[in-house]
N, C-alpha and C positions, 0 to 999 in steps of 0.2 A: 666760131664753134670749137676753137682749139681747146677750151676748158672742158667741154663735153667729151671730146675725143681722147683726152688724157686722164679720164677718171681713174683708170686702173693704175695710175702711177702714184697712188697714195693720198689723193684728195679725200679728206673726211670732214663731215659737217654733221652737227646734231639737229639741223633744221632742214626742212624742204624749202626750196627757193623757186618761185614761179619764174619761168623764163620768157614769158610773152607769147606763148602759143596757146590757142584756144579753138574750140569748135562748138557748135550748137548741140550736136548729139554725135553718137558714134558712127552715124552714116554720113556725116559731113566731113569735108577735108579739114585738116589742121590749117589754121591761118595765124600769121604773126599779128600782133596787135595793130600794126599799120594796114592790115588787110591783104597783104601778099600771101599767096598760098605757099605752105611749107613744101620744100622739095624732097623730103624724105631722106635727108643726108645722114640721119641717125634714127635708131629705133626708139619709139615711144611705147613703153609697156602700159597695159591697162586699157580700160574702155571709158575713161572719164572725159570731162570737157575742158580741163585745164592741165597743161604739162608743167612739170616741176622737176628740178634737179635734186637728187639726193645721193647718198653714199653708194648706191647701186647703179646709178645712171639716170636716165630720164624716164619718168613714169607719169601717169595721169590720174587725176581724181577730180573731185568737184573743186572749182576755183572759188575762193572766197577772199575777203578783204583782210583776213588775219594772217595770211601767208607773207613771208619775206619775199622781196622782189630783187631779181638781178637786173632787169631792164627798167626803164622808166615806167612809172605807174601813171596811167591816164587820169586826168582830172575827173573827179566824181565817181571813181570806181572804188 
C-alpha cells in the first residue's frame, strides 16, 4: 500500500485505476478480490461498490469492466 500512502508526493494520473477492493453494497465490508476483509488501513471515499485510485486518493464508485486495473483482473470479469 505504499503507493496509496504516498499519493501526496506528486503522483498524478488521468485515469481511475481499480485496486481490487469491492463490496456488495454500502452496508457490507470491503473485501479484496481474493475474499479477505479490508483492514481499513486507508480511507475509501464515497459509497460505491468498487474502490479505485485517482489523483485525490482512494474513492469508490460502480465497478465496471472498462476501468484500468492495478491488480490482477479475475478471469471472466
